[in-house]
N, C-alpha and C positions, 0 to 999 in steps of 0.2 A: 240390652243385656242387663239383667238384674245385678245390682251391686249393694254391698253393705258398707257403710261408713262407720268407723268405730272411733269414739272420742273418750279419753280418760280424764276425769276431773278430780281435783284434790278434795272436794267436799260435795256432799249431796245438795246443799243449797245452791252452789255454783252450777251444778248439773241441772237442777230444776229450773234455774233461770235460762240456761241454754235450751232446755226442752221448750219453754215458753216462747223463746225466740224462733225456734224451728217451727212451732205450731203457727205462730204469727206469719211466717213466711210460706205457709201452705203445706208443711209436712204434718200430717195428722194421723190419728187413729193408731192402728197396729204397726204402722211404718216406723214409729219412733218408740223405742224401748229404753227405759231407765233401769239399770241394775245397781243395787246397793248391797251393803253387807248382808242384809236379810235375804234378798233374792239370790245372791251369789252362793248362799248356803243351802239352797234348794227349799227354803221355807215356803216359797211361793207355789210349790207343786201341790195339786189338789190332794186332799186327804191327809196332809201332814200338818201336825200342830206345832212341831218344833223342828229346828234344823236337823237334817240327817247326816250332815258332813261338816268337817271343820271349814273354817273360812278359806284356808289355803287350798283344800281339796276342791271347794266350790269354785274358786278362781281358776284353778287348773282345768276343771271340767268345762267351765263357761268359755274360756278362751280357746281350748282345744276344739270345741264344737264350732266356734266361729272361724278359726284359722285351721282348717283341716288340710290334709294332703301335703302339698309342697310348701305350705306356709307355716311350718312348725317353728321356724326362727321368729316369725312375727308373734306367735302365741307365747313363746318364751320371753320375749321382750315385754309384752303386756303383763304377763304373770309376774315378772320380776319387779315391775313398776307399780303394781296394785297393792295398796294397803287397806286396812279395815275402814278407814274414814273416806276412802275414794268412792267414786261412782262412775259408772260406765254408761255411755249412751250409744246405742246402735240405731242407725237410720237405714232402712231398706229403701233403695231407690230403683227406678226402672231405666233411667238414662244416665249417660255420662255427665250431662249438664246438671241433672239433679244431684248427682254425687258431688260434683264440684261445688254446687251451691251449699250443700249440707256441710262439706268440709270447711268451707269458708266461714259459715255461721258458727261451727264448733270452734274453729280457730279464734274468731273474734270474741268468743264468749269464754275463753279460758282453758280450752283443752290443752293438755300438757304433751310434751314430746317424750314418749315412752322410751325412746332410744338413748336418752341422756338423763336418766334418773338415777339417784343414789340407791344402792341396794337397800332393801327394806329388812332383809333377814340375814345380813352378813354376820357370821359367827364371830370373827375377829377382824375388824376393819384394819386394813393395811393401807399405806400411802397409795399403792397401785389399785386398790379396790374401792376408793372413795366414790367412784362414779362408774356406772355401767354405760358404756358407749359401744353399742353393737354395730356401729356403722361399718367397721371393717368386715365383720362377719356377715353383714347384710348388704353388701355392695350392690347385689342385684336388686334389692328393694329400694335402697336409698337413691339409686339412679333412676328408678321407675318414675315415670311421669305421674303415676297415681299416688305418690307419696308427697305430701306437702311439707313446707318448711317446719311445721310443728310436729311432724311425725305421724300425722293422721293418715291412716291407710284406707284404701278402698278395695274391697274384695268382692 
């Protein structure tokens, strides 16, 4: 069964290093994708010379496409945790073993837990809003064997 592993990184350079580690482990070609601020704004689409959407709109589109159907809580967690300097790696795998290997490599190379990130666009921070922890709302996901300790998901 095909699965996509998603890892969020705090910088493009950190994500690029993780991509190199994935490639060294045998994940190559179109199976490994790196999304940055520019690509999240649809600048990468053919025929476009400039971004056609805001960064936030691009992030929403990107994660809504990855986490479709019943995974909208996962999309919301990733959207809330993604900032302009972040980068996202997606790894398409064909087996559960490949997905586990990709998750482990992303973990080892700095992927962050999107379920425990500070809000990036909070209007007025309050003591209760200092940290987003969707664990309670995502109990079905947090208990899922396909979610690792750093919050990397496999879909």
